[in-house]
Structures are given as C-alpha cells and as structure tokens.
C-alpha positions in Angstrom: 14.5 -2.4 5.9 11.1 -0.9 5.4 8.1 -3.0 6.3 6.0 -1.1 3.6 5.1 -2.6 0.3 3.1 -1.1 -2.5 0.5 -2.9 -4.6 0.4 -1.1 -7.9 -1.4 -1.7 -11.2 -3.8 -0.2 -13.7 -7.4 0.6 -13.1 -9.5 -2.4 -12.5 -6.5 -4.7 -12.3 -7.6 -6.2 -9.0 -5.3 -4.2 -6.6 -8.0 -3.6 -4.0 -9.2 -7.2 -4.1 -5.6 -8.6 -3.7 -4.8 -6.1 -0.9 -7.9 -7.2 1.1 -7.1 -10.8 0.6 -3.5 -10.2 1.8 -4.8 -8.3 4.9 -7.0 -11.3 5.7 -4.1 -13.8 5.1 -1.6 -11.8 7.2 -4.0 -11.2 10.1 -4.9 -14.9 10.3 -1.2 -15.5 10.7 -1.2 -13.1 13.7 0.4 -10.2 12.0 -0.8 -6.6 12.6 -1.5 -4.9 9.2 -2.0 -1.3 8.3 -3.1 -0.1 4.9 -2.9 3.1 3.0 -4.8 4.0 -0.1 -2.7 6.3 -2.4 -4.4 8.3 -5.1 -2.9 10.6 -7.7 -6.2 12.4 -8.0 -6.7 15.5 -5.9 -9.9 15.4 -3.9 -10.9 16.8 -0.6 -10.5 14.2 2.1 -12.2 16.4 4.7 -15.8 17.3 4.0 -16.4 21.0 3.0 -18.8 22.7 5.3 -17.8 20.5 8.3 -16.2 22.2 11.3 -12.8 20.5 10.7 -12.7 21.8 7.1 -13.6 25.3 8.4 -10.7 25.1 10.8 -8.3 24.4 7.9 -9.9 27.1 5.8 -9.4 29.5 8.7 -5.6 28.8 8.5 -4.9 25.8 10.8 -1.8 24.0 9.6 -3.2 20.6 10.8 -6.6 19.4 11.9 -7.5 16.3 13.8 -10.8 14.6 14.3 -11.5 12.4 17.3 -14.7 10.4 17.6 -15.5 7.5 19.9 -14.3 4.9 17.4 -12.1 6.7 14.8 -9.3 9.2 14.6 -8.3 11.2 11.5 -5.6 13.7 10.9 -5.6 16.2 7.9 -2.2 17.6 7.2 -1.5 19.4 3.9 1.7 18.4 2.1 3.6 19.3 -1.0 4.2 16.0 -2.8 7.0 17.5 -4.9 8.9 18.6 -1.7 8.1 15.6 0.4 8.5 12.7 -1.9 8.6 9.4 0.0 9.0 11.2 3.4 5.2 11.7 3.5 5.0 8.0 4.4 7.1 8.7 7.6 4.0 10.0 9.4 2.1 6.8 8.6 5.1 4.7 9.7 5.2 6.5 13.0 1.4 6.1 13.5 1.6 2.4 12.4 4.7 1.6 14.6 2.9 -1.3 16.3 2.1 -2.9 12.9 4.1 -5.6 11.3 3.5 -4.7 7.7 2.1 -1.7 5.9 0.3 -2.4 2.6 -0.1 0.6 0.3 -2.5 0.5 -2.6 -0.9 2.5 -5.4 1.9 5.0 -5.8 4.1 4.3 -8.8 6.5 7.1 -7.7 7.7 5.6 -4.4 11.1 4.2 -3.8 9.7 1.5 -1.6 9.2 -2.0 -2.8 6.4 -2.4 -5.4 4.6 -5.3 -6.9 2.2 -5.0 -9.8 -1.1 -6.7 -10.3 -1.7 -7.1 -14.1 -4.4 -8.6 -16.3 -4.2 -9.0 -20.0 -7.8 -7.8 -20.4 -6.6 -4.3 -19.6 -5.2 -4.1 -23.1 -2.1 -2.3 -21.8 1.4 -3.4 -21.1 2.4 -3.9 -17.5 4.1 -1.0 -15.8 7.0 -3.4 -15.1 7.7 -3.5 -18.8 9.1 0.0 -18.4 9.9 0.2 -14.7 12.7 -2.1 -13.5 12.1 -1.1 -9.9 8.9 -3.2 -9.8 10.2 -6.5 -8.4 7.3 -8.8 -9.2 4.1 -9.0 -11.3 1.1 -10.8 -10.0 -0.9 -12.3 -12.8 -2.5 -15.5 -14.2 -1.6 -14.2 -17.7 1.8 -14.1 -19.3 2.9 -10.4 -18.9 4.8 -9.3 -22.0 8.2 -7.5 -21.9 9.1 -7.9 -18.3 12.3 -9.0 -16.6 11.0 -9.5 -13.1 9.4 -12.4 -11.3 5.8 -13.4 -12.1 3.7 -14.7 -9.2 0.5 -16.6 -9.9 -2.5 -14.6 -8.9 -4.5 -17.6 -7.8 -2.5 -18.4 -4.7 -2.8 -15.7 -2.1 -0.9 -17.7 0.5 2.1 -18.0 -1.8 2.0 -14.3 -2.6 1.8 -13.5 1.1 4.8 -15.8 1.8 6.9 -14.1 -0.9 6.0 -10.6 0.3 7.0 -11.5 3.9 10.3 -13.0 2.6 10.9 -9.8 0.5 10.4 -7.7 3.7 12.7 -9.9 5.8 9.8 -11.5 7.7 9.9 -15.3 7.5 6.5 -16.8 6.7 6.9 -19.7 9.1 7.6 -17.5 12.0 4.9 -15.1 10.9 2.3 -17.7 11.5 2.7 -17.5 15.2 4.9 -14.6 16.2 4.3 -11.0 15.1 7.5 -9.1 14.3 9.0 -6.9 17.0 8.9 -3.2 16.0 
C-alpha cells in the first residue's frame, strides 16, 4: 500500500493550510513527513541564467544542485508517458519517511482527499470524481457520495488519513512506521 496521499481542491480552498497543519500534527506524533507540491502550470523550476540551467540548456539530461543545506534535482519528464510513475523518484528519495503528502494532482491514481469550501461557488471535484474518498469541509458539499470530514478537527483528519494508509494513529503517536 502506498504511503502517499494527495490533498486536492480548488484554488483558495485551503489545501496549503491543511497540508501544513497535517505536517505539524504528524511530526508531533513522531512521524517523518515529506511533501510534494504538484502544479499543472508549466514554469521553470531552475532559474534561467544560473549555471545549473545552463547545464540543462547545453543538453544535460539531469542536473543536480548541492549546497551546504539543500539538495535539488532537475529531471525533465513527459507527463503523458510517465503518469503516476513520476512519483516513484520521490518515493525512493523519501524512503525514510512514514508519509508523503502531495498538494494537488487530480490525475493521480493514489488516494485523494478534497478540501472544499462553499464560498468557491463551484461544486466539489468529488461530485464528478468517485475516486476521491473524502471531502474535508465545514460546509455541506452538494452531490457527493464519499465521506465528509469536518475541517475544524485536524487531529481527527490526521487519524483518518493514517487509518486509510494502514498506519494506526495510536501506534503513530510513539512509533514511526518501518519502511
């Protein structure tokens, strides 16, 4: 079973806020958490004009940056060909982590939960996507068949996520999962 879960939702629905609250909750339980920010917009992650960008422009198929406190790897991919396998590299890099939280990516086959607010004026994605297994909201999401988890209780949301990933919340308080 994958230990990756995606937090999806419309713009300004509170995905980032919830993800950060979950990271805090999980880490206070002694879990090691990795995060990935998914975007469907194309933008250059490596700064044009920097040496690493020049290396890629010259034809390098992958470029890494090592600094005293950070490491980055830039590898071009074809989303259409790779699909969910592009997460495999993260999962290898995050092998010592108990859980990987991804912000975004409606196209993944991994578990997804949606953050939804009625002020968005739009229906939840879960109304048309039965693969979303829960909606997190303090409103009443229209037209969905999945579970609704109250947004106000982060500990309860964290417990339910751990259970969905096969990690028991009571054991997670003291023992990180063996990877």
